[in-house]
N, C-alpha and C positions, 0 to 999 in steps of 0.2 A: 512792690507797688506802694506800700505804706511806709517805706524807709524814711522819707522826708516829711512825714505827716505827724502832727502833734495837736494836742488840745491845750490851750492856754489856761483854761479853768476846768480841769478834769473832775474836780470835786462835784460839779453839778450833775455828772453822769450817774451819781448815786440815786438821783430822783427817778431814773428809769425803772428802779425796782418797784415804784408805785404803779407803773402801767399795768402789769399783770394783776395787781390787787384791784384796780379799777375795773378791769375786764371781768374778773370773777364777781365783783360787786354788782355789775350791770346784769350779768347772767342770772343772778338770783333775785334781782329786783325789777326786771324789765316788765313783769306782769302788772306792776303798780302803775306803769305809764300807759297801759292799754285801756281804752274806754270800754265800759261794760254796760250791758243792757239786760235787765232781768225780765224774762218772758216765760209763760207757762209751758210752751212747747217749742221745739226746734225743728219741726217738720218743714217749716217754710224756709229753712236755711240749710238744706241738705246739699246745695251746690258747693263745689270746691272753694275754699277760702281764696281771697284775692292774693296774687303774687306780691302785691305791694306790702301786705302785712308781713310777709316773710323777709322782704328786703329792708324793712324799717331799721333793723339793727345796724344796717350800713351807716346810718347817721352817726351812731355812737363810735363806730370803727373809724370814721373820718375824724371825729373829735380826738380819739386816742392817737391817731397818726399825727395830727396837727400838734398835739401836746408833746409827743415824742420828738418831733422835729424841733420844737421850741426849746426843749431841754438840751438837745444836742447843740443847738445854736448858742445857748447860754455857756456851754463848755468851750466855745470859741475854737472850732476846728480850723486849722490852717496848714498850708504847705510851706515848708522851709527849704530854701535853697542856700547852700553854704559854699562860698568860694574861699580858697586858702592861698596864702602867699607866705613862703618861708624865707628866712634870712639867716645865713650862717654867721654868727657873731665871732666865733673862734674856730677857725679851721685847723686841722691837725694833718701834718704830713708824716707818713709812716713808711719805713723801709723794713721789709722782712729779709734778714740775712739767714739763708738756709744752708746748712751743711749737707753736701751731697756725696760725701766720701763713701767708700764701700761698706763701712760699718753701719750705714743707714739702712742696709738691707737686713740687719739683724731681726730675728723673729720674736723678740720679747714683746713687741707690740704687734698687733694683728692688722693686716697680713704681714707687714713689716714696718719698721720705723718710718721709712720715707712715705709709704702710702697712707699710713695713719696720719702723718703730719699734713699731707696734701689735703686730706678730707677736712681736718680741723681748720687749716688755714683758709680754705675756701669758705667755710661757714663764717669765719672771722671777717673776711672781706665783705660778705653779704650783710653783716651787722654794722658796717661802716659806710653807709650810703653818701655821707657828706664829707668824707675825707679823701685825700689823695694818697695812693699807696704805690710803692715800688718794690721790685723783687731783685735781690742779689743772691747768687748761689756761689758756694765756694767748697773746695776740697784742698788739693795741694796748691791751687791758684784760685782766683775769684774773678767774676765778671758780672755785669749788670744784665739781667734778663729783660727787665722792663723798668725804664725810668719812672719816677713818680707821676702818676696820672689819676684822673678822676673817672676814667673809663673802666668800670668794674668788669665789663665783659672781657677786656684785654687781660686784666689781672687774673681772672678765673681761668682763662685759656692758658696763660703762662704757667700757672701753678699745675694745671693738669698735664702739662708737657714736660715738667721737671723729671729727670731720670738720672740714674747713676751711669757713670762711664764716660761722660763728656769732658771731664777735667782730669788732670794728673792726680795721682794718688796722694794721700796724706790729709792732714787737717790743719789748714792755715787760718786759725781764728783771727789773728791780727790782720790778715789781708781781707778776710770777710768783713770785719768791722770797719776797716779802712775804706773799703769800697762803698759800704753803706753810708759812712760819714761823708764821703765825696759826693754822693747822690743828694745829700741834704745841705751842702754848704751854700748853695745859692737859693735855698728855700726862703720865702718871705712869710711863711706860716708863723703864727704866734707860738705854736707848740710843735716840736720836732721830736720824733720817737723812732728808735730802732728796736726791733725784736730780733735778738741774736740767738739762734738755736744751734746747738752742737751736741754730739754724742761721744766726743773724744777729748784728746789732749792736743794742745798746740804743738805740732812737731815739725813744721816746715813753714816756708814763706819768708819773705824778706822784710815784712812789716811786723814790728814787735807789738803785741796786743796792748801793752801799757802805753806805747806811743800813740796808738790809735785811740785809746781811751782819753788821753790828754787832748787830742784833736776834738773829740766829741764834747769834752767839757768846755773847751774854748768857744765852740759854736752853740753852746746851750742845748745840746742834744741829750735826751734822756734815753738810757739803754736798759731794756728788760732782757735778761738772759735766761735761757732755758737749757738745762741739762737733760738730755733725753736718753733714757735707758734704765732698765731694772737694776735692783741691787743684787750683787752676786755675779752669776754667770748668765750668758745668753748665747743663742745659736748664731754664730757669725759665718759669713762666707770666707773661705780661705784660698780657694782655687777653682778652676774650671775643669770639668770632666773632659779629657782630651778626645773622647769618642763622641759624646753628645753635645758638648759645649755648655752644659748646664752647670750652674754654680754648685759647689760642694760646701756643706756647712759642718761646723763642729762647735762644741761649747767652749767658750773662752771667757775670762774675767771681763767685766764691764769696767772701763776706766774713763772717768770724766774729771776734768780739772775744775772741780767745784770752787776751789780757792780763787782761781783766776776769774771765773764767772761771777762770783760774789764780789770780787774787787771791782770789776767793770761796772756792775750794777750800782754798787754803793757810791763810787766816785762820781757817777753821772746822775745820781738821784733816782735811779730806777729800782728794780727789785729782781732778785734771783729766784727761780722756780726749779723744782726737780720733777720731771714727768716720768713716772715709773711704769705707767700703763696707758691704754687708750683713754680711759675715763679721766685720769689725772691730767693728761695732756689737754683734753677738751676743757676741763675746769680751769686750767691755767689761762687759756686764751679767753675764756669767759671773764675771768678776773681782770685781765689786762683791758678787755673791752669796757669793763665798768670803771676801771681806774682812769682811763683816758676818754673822758666824755667831751663830745663836741657840743658847744652851746648853740642851740637853735632857737630863733625867735619866730614864732608862728603868728600870722595875722589872719583872722577869720572875719569874713563879711557875710552877714545874714540878710536874706531877702524874704519877707513874709507875704504870703498871699492868703488873705482871709476868705474863708468858705462859708461863714455863718449867714451872710446876706441871702444867698440862694435858699437856704433852709428856712429862713424867716418868711421869704416870699412864698415858698411852697406851702408852708403852714397856713399863711393867710389865705391862700387860694383854697385850701381844703376847708377852712372855716367858712368862707364865702359859699362854697358848694354846699356845705351842710345847711347853711341858713336858707339858701335858695330852695333846696329840696324839701326842707322842713316846712316852708311856707307855700309850696306849690303841690308837688306830687304827694307828699306825705302830710299834707295839712289836715288837721283834725278839727271838726266842728263841735265836738262833744267835750 
């Protein structure tokens, strides 16, 4: 109710502290304002005192109320309505190239690498309301799941539907990067970014990663690379149980081509990150989010509706009522 309400001169509200003091002062001094008559006997005045004498303090109450309203009016209460208009000065087009090879089911991240990534990637998308984002997935081959779009609902849905087993086996980093570059080659954005994530070594595909890197450089595309996986060994899937169809897991060494990922990032002006657990993965996406800021210009328009006039009129009315009552009903001739 008071969300858009403010006082222009709130310092005047300190004067309200004097109202209780005036009330207490009146309570102890009101007998001085009452007319007195000294008589030898009160037998002739045994009838109940007039009700008007009991209501006389009402005059002072009216005065205090009027004073209170005037103090609040001095503080200039007003309603403020704010309208906003935003303008994106520097849009960013981002493509997330996501490794979906079988090793992404490794359990060194919880519940596994792919699910941990999907959660963090969704949070990243939610933090980029003014940018266009596309999704490329790759394993032994690559394809575009979603072209760059500003519809975050579509992006979130695409990420939630990413799963292992839709592509040939292997890790074709060059093809994943090449597909992401291809998505951005027609982009008119002032800043173009690829977030390339993998948990393995380039071992297949007909596009050399360094060739794809040169294409990115030529188009002015910055690539952030992420190596996903713990140091040492992790629980990887290696086969399916012939009876139940469930994946079987065993511990195997974690192999990530960090030299290649560092090369891609350095040559394109990006940065390489290593995500060894869920917390580190989230921190990496948060850092990329901070590094790639979209410039937003916001215009605010304020409309003020002053409320003090009503308070002044009401205070004036109370003062008039006090004067009228004091000179009529409560008029004293002594």
